[in-house]
N, C-alpha and C positions, 0 to 999 in steps of 0.2 A: 728339424730335419737333420739326418746324419751328415757328418762332415763330408763323406765321399759323394754326397748327392749335390753339394753346393759347387757351382762353377765360380771359383774365386777370381779367375781371369775376367769373366764377364762382369762380376760384381765391381771390379775396379775399372773395367772398360779398357783392357789391354789385351794384346795378342799373347799366345802361349810362348812365343819366342822373345817376349819383352825383356829388355835389360833391367838390371836392378835400379838404374836411374829412372827409367820409364815407369817402373812400378812405384817407386817413391814419389815421383811427380804426380801420378794418377791418384795415389792415396791422399797426398796433401790437398789436391784439388777437391776431391770428394769429401774429405773430412772438413774442409773449410765450409763447404756448402751445407753440410748436414750436422754440424756441431750442435749439441743440445743447448748451448748458451745462445745460439742464434735462431734455432728452430724449435718450436713447441708443438707443432702439429702432431696429431696422433700417429704413432708408428715410426716417426723419424728418428727417435732415440734408438729403436731397435735396428733401424737401417744403419745408423752410425756404428753400432756395436758390431754388426755384420761386416762392415767395411774394415773395422779394426782387426777382426778375426782374419779376414782375407789377407791383409797386409802382414800380419804376424807370421802367417804360413809362407807367403810368397817372398818375403824379404829375407827369409832364412834359407840358404842354399840347400841344406840337408833336408829340412822339412818340405821344401819345394820339390825336390827330387822324389821324395816318397809320395807326395800328393800327386805329382804328374803320372805316377804309375797307376793311379786309380781312375784316370780320365779315359773316356772313350776316344777313338781316333777322331781327328778334326778334319772336316771336309769343306772345301770351298763352295760346294753345291748345296750345303744346308741352307734352309730358309732362315732369314734373319727375323727375329720376333717383331721388329718395328719398321724396318725399311727394306726396300729392294731397289735394284737399279737395272737398267737396260742400256745397251750401247748399239749405235749404228755407225758404220764406217763409210768413208768416202770411196773406198775401194775394198774389194773382198780379199785381196792379197797384195803383198809387195813383190818386187821383182829383183833378181840378182843383178845389180848395176854398180858400176864404179863411180857413182855420183849420188848426192843426197836426194832423198825423196820426201815429198810433203804428204802428210796423211791427216785427215780430220776425223775426229770422233765426236759424235753427238751423244752425250750421257744424260739420261733421264732418271732422276731419283724421286721416289714417292713413298708414301706409307705402304706397309705390307697389307695384304688383304685382311688379315686378322685384326688390324688396328685402324682401318680406314672408315669405321662406322661413325655413328653420331657421338662424338666426344664433346664435352662441354668446352666452350670457348675459354682460353686461358685468361687469368686475371692480368691486368695491365699495370705497368709501372713506367709511365711515360713522362718525360720532361720536355716541354716546349722552351727552347732557347731562342728568344726573339730579339732581333736587331731593333733598337729604338733610337738609332742615330737620327740626326736632323733630316736626312734624306727620306726617312720613312713617314714623314708627316703627311697628313691628308688622307686620300682614299685608301692607300695601302694599310696604314695603321688602323683606320676605322674598320675595315673589313677583317683585319687580323684579330682585333679585339672582339668583334662580334662573333667570329668563328670560334675563338678560344672559349667564350662563354657558352656557345652552343655545344661544344665538345664536353665542357665541364658538366653540363646538365644531362648529357647522354650517358654518363658513366654509371656502371653498376656499383652495388654497395661495396664490393671488394676491390674495385679499380682505384688506382692512384694516378692523378695528373698534377704535376707541379709545373710552375711557370717561372722562368728566369728571364729578365731583360738585360740587355747590355748596350752600351755605347762606349764611352771612355770610362765608365764606371758600371758596376753590376748591382742589380737589385733582385732579391727573391720575392716576387710578387705573390705567388701562391706556394707555400712550402709543401713538401711531400707529406701527406697524411691520409688516413682513411676516415670516412664518415665525418667530414667537416661541413662547415656552414656554407652552402652553395651561394646564398645571397651575398654574404660577406666577400666571398671569393670573386663573384661577378663584379661587385663594386670596386674591388682592388684592381681588377683587369681594366675596367673602363677608365680608371684614373691614370693609366700609362700615358706619358707625354713624351714625344720625341725630342731629343736634344743630344748634342755632342757628336763625337766621331765614332768610327767603327773599330773595336778591338775585340776580336772573336774569342781569344784564349780565355779571358776572364769569364765570359759568359759560359763557355764550354766547361770550364773548371767548376763553376758554381752549379751548373746543371748536373754534372757527374756526382757532385756531393749530395744533391737532392736525390738522385737515383739510388745512391748507396744507403739512404735512410730506410728504404723499404725493399731493397734488392732481395730477390729470392729465386731459386732455380725453377720454380713452377710459374713464375711470372714472365711476361714479355717485358724486358728491361731495355728501354730505348730512348735515345735523345733525338729530337727533331730540331734541327738548326735552320732558322729562316733569316735570310739576310738579303739586302739589295746592294751591298757594296763590298769593297776590298778591305781586308785587314792588313795592317802594315807592321812588319817586323816581328810578328809572333807566329808565323806559319809553322816553323819547326817545333815550337812548343805545342801548338795545336796537334800536329801529327804525332808527337810523342804521347800526348794525352789520349789520342785515339787508340794507339797501341795498348795503352794501359786499360782503356775501356774494353777493348777486345778480350783481354785476359780475364776480365770480370764478366764476360758474356753480356756486355752492354753494346747494343748496336747504335749506329749513327746514320741518320738520313740528312742530307744537305739539300735545302730548297732555296734556289736563287730566284729573286723577284726582279723582273726587268732585265737589264743588259749590262750593268756596270759591276758585276761581281765576277770572281775568278772561278770559272768552271773547272779548270785543271786542279786547282787547290781543293775545291769541294769534292771532286771525284776522288782525289787521293785520300782526303780526310775520311769520307764515308767508306771508301774501299778498305781501309785498315780494319774495319769491323764487319766486312761482308755486306755493307750497304752501298748506296749509290746516290748520285745527285739528281735533282729534278729541276727543270727549267719552268718557271711560272712567268710567262711573258706579259700577262695582263693582271692587274690587281684583282679583277673580278673572278679570276680562276683560283685565288688563294683558298677559298672555301671548299671548292671541289677537290683540290689536291689533298688538303688536310683530311677531309672526311674519308676519301678513298684510302688514305694511308691508315687511318684508324680502323677501317673495316678490314684491311689486310692483316693488322695485328690480331684481331679477334679470330682470324682464320689460320693462325700459325699452328702447325702440328709439331714441328721440331725446329730448333735453332741451334746456334753454336755448331753449324755444319762445317766441319773442317776436314780437308783431305790432306793427310800427311803423306807426301809423295816420297817414294824411294827411287832415286835416280838410277837409270840403266845406262850402261856404257854405249855410246854411239847414238843415243836418242835424246833430243832436246824438246822440252815443253816450251814452245815458242810463243804461244798466245792462248789465253783462256778468256772466253766471254760468256757471261751469264745471259741467257735468252729470256728466262722468266724465273721467278715472278717479277723482279725488277731488273731491267736491262742494265748492264754495266760491265766494264772490263775488270777481270779478277787478277790481282797480283800473283805472278807465277812463283813467288817465293813460298816454300813450304813452311807451315801448312797453308794450303789454299783456303781462304775464307769464302765459302760459296754462297752464303746468304741462307734464308729460311726455307723450309719445306712447308708448303701449305697443305691443308686437308683436301682441298678440291682441285688442286693443280700441281703438277710435278715441278720440281726444280730441274731446269734444263741448262746445261752448259755445253759450249762448243769448244773443243780443244784442238789447236793446231800443233802438230808435232813434226819435227824434222828428223828423219832417220838417215844416218850416215852408213856408208858401206860396211864399216867394221862391225855393225850391229847385226848383219845378216849372216846367219850360220845355222846349220842343223835343221833347215826347213821351216823355221819359225822364229819369231822375235817377240820378246816381251817389251811392249812399248812403254807401259806405265804400270807401276805397282804401288799401291798406297792403302792406307788405313782410313776409312771414312768414319768419322766420329761425330755423333750428334747428341743433343740434349732434348729429350722428349718431354713436352710440357705436362703430359698426363701421368708421368712416372718420375718421382724424385730420385730413384736409383740411377747410378751410372749405367749407360747403355753400352753393351759390348760393341766394339768396332766391327765394321763390315769391311772385309778385305776386297779390294778392287784390283783386278788385273786386266789390262788391255793387251791382247795378243793378236798377231796376224801371221798367217802362213807366208812363206817366201817361195816363189816359184820362178821357173826359167823364163816364162812368157807372161805378159800381162793378161788379166782376166777380161773377157769380153762383156761381162754383165754390166748393166747400168747401176749406178749408186742409187740408194733409196731417194725418193722425191723429197722427203722431209729434210735430209741433210743437204741435198742440192740447193733447196730453197734457203736454208740457213747460211750456207757458204756464200750464195749470191748476195744476200742481204748484208752479210759481214763485209763482203768486198766493197759495197757502197760506203759503209761506215768508215772503212780504212782508207778509202779514196779521199774523203774529206780530211782525215788525219794527215795523210801524205801532203795534201795541198797546204794545210796549215804549217807543217814542218818546213816545206819548201819556202813559203812566204817568210817565215821567221829567219831563214838563212839568206834572205835577199834574192831568192830565185823566183821572182814574181811571174815571169812568163810561164815557167813550169807549173807554178801553183795555179795560174789561170787555166792552163790546158787541162790540169787534173779536174778542176771544177766543171769545165765544159764537157769532159767525158762523163763526169758524174751526172750532169744534167741530162745527157743523152740517155743514160741507163734509167734515170728516174722517169723520164718521159715514156720510155718503153714499158715501164711498169704502171703507167697511169698516175704517177705522183707528180701532177702538174705544178702544184704550188711549191713543192720542194725544188723541182727543176728550175722554176722561175727564180727562186732565191739563189740557187747556185749560179745561174747565168748572170744575175745582177752582181754577185760578188766577184765573178770572174772579170767582168768589165771594170769593176771598182779597183781590183788589183792591177789591171793593166793601166788604168788612168792615174791612180793616186798612190800606187804601191803600198796599200794598207787595207786591212780588213775593216769592215764596219762592225761595231760591237754587236749590233742586232744580227747581222748576217752570219757571223761566225758561230753564234749560239744556236740560231735557228737551224742551220744546216746540220750541226752536230746532233742536236736532239731530235730533229726530224728523221735523220738516217738511223739513229739509235732506236727510235720508236718502231721503225720497220722490222727490226730484229725481234721484237717482243713476240714470243710465241712462235718463233721461226720454225720450230720442229713439230708443230702440232699435227700437221698433215702426215698421216702414217701411210707407209707403203704396204 
């Protein structure tokens, strides 16, 4: 193909106004993924050479200027080859006011029509990192071992499942490899014996090392951490390791069994990679949660879905919550790690923005501008970023139209989730009466929505806070994950 027909910016996955540092970073990332020493699949050497060619042109200012003259004009309205997005807002326009205004945006990201057909399920590279401390003995460990064997036997020929156990020491029970002896692996799994204390970092580190053995851009590379307890003293090392995993496009899901584990820590740990935590209240549910998670892996269309946000003066991104496929709060630090895009369900996020008076001018305001970058499993080439801009008109009077039902529903459910967060924060600061009142209001709203079980839990915790000035371990997690579950698919109903 002639050079003037190649889009070198798309090949490296950068915008046309990318800095030299951004171009260099994109090249190093792509070259590492596709280097011939690491990839032997047909065509990948040619892709690597094409990436080198793109970098040689774009990293040279003179050659880049000459190349830019050959490009057609760039349009935001052009269809992206792989993904598309749609936005619904909580209000059709903003108003000229001398005070801040809150605006919500419901963003839905999904495969483009041209790419949403029947694609083969991506190969898996999964590591189970299993807590085998003394507290895991009995039913929990027995079900966990049986489920691990079941998952091992369900793998396809090109899938990889490694298993690491940890307590105060770590063991690689099943090393990462392809086409291994299933019977031998099953025997090794059944020999796992609980003992010792809980030290998560060693297990995570060993799990990441196993993932690296067969890591590939066309695989789903993911760690599932299962624990029933707290880790002590190594939380910061775990979070730093999660940031390292995110840079390698390795996701983390945290699954907490029972009630004695740290949900805030597991949320933060998984959130570093675009993942989330899961609450498994009863051992009998271990099998269901693990099998559902593996099914979702096989349905991944794109991962490494990151939104690099360009901040606008007078606008704050106050809160971001992923509604689906896995509900969870998203760190607002750029890049926003949004989680995967599935083939049969969109990625939905709800963004709360605060708009200050100084941002309102010239009849419109750009709320958010960013580059959405993804890694598509069916294509090893870097995918060109999709530019996202969220804009609203600014008028003298508020609009009379109603917001879309889907975003009203999502905001309503998010309000319930944040009420339990505020109750928890008040209790931690010793404001127990305020925390109890928050839970009572939460229970009233839950009852109005027919969520009787969750309402009962909230009322019991409100009473518990009044009487003993403390949360129960079961109540605090039940309320959090029950209200979070209400958010899942909150934007499905379209107006």
